[in-house]
N, C-alpha and C positions, 0 to 999 in steps of 0.2 A: 421501896417510894415507888409508888405507880407514876411509871413516865409513859408515854407514847409514841415514837415517831413512825408517824402514815405515811409510807413511800408511795409517792404519788409517779407523776407522768417522768419518762425518760426520752428526749429528743435527741435526735442525731443525723447530723448534715455535714458532708463533704465541705472541707472549704473551697475557697475561692478558686485557688491554686490546685486542687485534687490532690493534694500531698496529705492529709491527715483528715480528721474527723472531728467536728466539733459536737460537744456531747454535754448536754444541759439536763440536769437531775431537779424534780421537785418535791416537796412534800409538807407536812404540816408537824408541828409539835405540840402535844399537849402534858403539862406539867401536870403535879401532885394535886397541886389546888385548883386547877382547872384553866394555868397561864395559858395562853395560846401564842403560836408564833407560827410563820410559814417560814419557809428557806427554799432557796435552790443555790444550786453549787455546778461547777463545771469545768470541763478541760479541753486543750486543743491537740488531736496527737500530730505528732510533726512538728509540734514547736521547741524551741529552744530559746530560754531556759523552763525547765518543769513547771510552770508556777500555774495555780488552778484560781478557781474565782468565787465567792461566796456570798449571798445575801439573806440576810435576815430581817422580817419584816414583824413588827408590833402594832397593835392600837390603832387599825384602822380606824380613821374618822374621828377620833379619840384625841384631846389637846397632848402633846407629848407621844405621840406615835408617830413612828417614822420606820425607813427601810435602812439597814447599815451594811455597807459594803467592805469587803476583805479581801484581800489575796491569801493564798496558803500556799506553803514553800516549804521544801526539805529542811529540815533545823535539826543538827545535831542523827540522831538514831530515828527521829521521827517528824513530824511536822510541826509548824508554827502559824500562826494568822496576825495580820497586817492590816490596819485600817485604813482604806483608799478613799480618795474622792471621786472614783470613776465607780457611775453606777455599773452594775452588771445585770440584772434582772429585776422587772417587777413581781411581788409577791402579792397575795390576797389578804394578808393580815396587815401589810405595810402600811405608811404613810407616806408622808414624802420623803425624798431621796437625803441622807445626812453626808455632810462632807464628813473628812477623818476628824478636824475639829469638833465638829458638832457632836458626832459620835461620843469621842474620849469626855466631853465635858456633859454626858446626857447620863442621869441617875440608872437607868437600866441596862448601862455598859455590862456590869456583871452577869446580869441575866443572859444575854445576848452571847456571851463567851460561853456562858455554861449551854445553852441551846446548840450552840458550833459543837461543841465537845461532845453532846450526847449525840447529833447527828454525826459525828464522824464514828461513832462506836457503834452505832444500831441501825445507819442504811446501809443496806450490803452495797448499793451502789458507791459509796464512800469507799469501802475496801478497796474497789478497783481502782480510783481515783488515787488512793493513799500510793497502793504499788507503783502507781503512774509516775507519781511523786519520785518515789524513793529509787526507779528505776532497778525494783527486784529483779534479780536475776533467779532462772531457774536452768535445771538438768532437766533435756528431755529424750527418750528414746529415738533413735533415728525413725524410727515410723511414724513416732507423735510429730516429730519434727518436718517429715515430707509430707503430713497428712495422711499419712497411709492407713493410720488406726486413730480412733477417739480416744479420747485419754479417759481410763478407767481408775485410775489411782493416781490422787493427789500426794505427796507426804512431803512433812516440813520436818528436815530433820534434826535431831536436836542438840547434836552435837556442836554443828557450823551454822545450823541455820537454811540449810541451801535447801530450795523446792524441788521436789522431783515430781517431773509428769511422764506417766508410764499408761501403755495402752495396754493389747491382749499379748503381745509378745513380749516375753521376758526380759528385762532389763541388762542390757551388755553396756557395763560401765564404760569400756576402749571403744564404744561407736555413740556413746552421748552425744546430745549437741548442746551449747548453751544458749540460752535466749532469755528474753525479758517475759516475766511473767503477765504481765499487762497486756502483751500483744496475745497469749493464746486466749485471754478472756476477751479479746477482740473477737476472736476467731470461733469463739464457741463461749457465750455468756452463762450459761448452764455450769460455767465454773464458778462462777460469783459466791455460792453457798461454801464455797470451801477457803476462801482468801482469808479466812480469820483464824485458820487452824493455828493453834500453839505450837512452839517447838517439841516436838516427839509427837504430834497429832498426824492422821492420815485420814482420808477418805477414799471409800469405793463404791463403785454402780456396777451396774451390769450391762448398762449401754446409756449409749446418750438420749436423754429424757427420763430417765429411772431416776428414782432417789438416791441421794449419797448416804452411805453408814458411816458414819464417823468412829474412828477409833483413837486409842491415847495409850501411852507405854504408863505403864504401872510404874510407880515410885517402889525400890527394893529397901 
């Protein structure tokens, strides 16, 4: 199935209290039959609870067109969406802002949820947001934690699901520090390409800015 999720701009603005960052991501969706939608999602670091926002727009200038708004929140081991009356962003393909009740009654709501799922799977910035939503923890070497070394190895353990961030020095389990994975990405956004590693996967690079090489455990 030919689906395109075209990643657009990322904006980052400090919050009014300068205790976090408001991040907003934009993009376009093209379905297998040429269906068009545009989207925006975002999250604010330093806020609690961890709830993200989403807007999906279709049918600009056409009857039935509109912009659907939802919140994204942690649910069980993943995330879930819930429609909201509160508009988040204006997007190019969108029409009038729909209330939650108007969106629930709209015949294209199943398409909107399909777009939302595809965006969460295919837009790399959504992986970053999801780790923020889930408060994913990771073990970092002391050198990485103290920002003395760049991250050259990212590992997602198969047994316990723990993420490991390792620099040039050998990992010392006794000196490892626990942190949140999204904080590491906040500091080095080149980590985004590793955030979809499955359990048992790892990625290495020779330096910051170098391409990641992905590796996977073989199944016996």
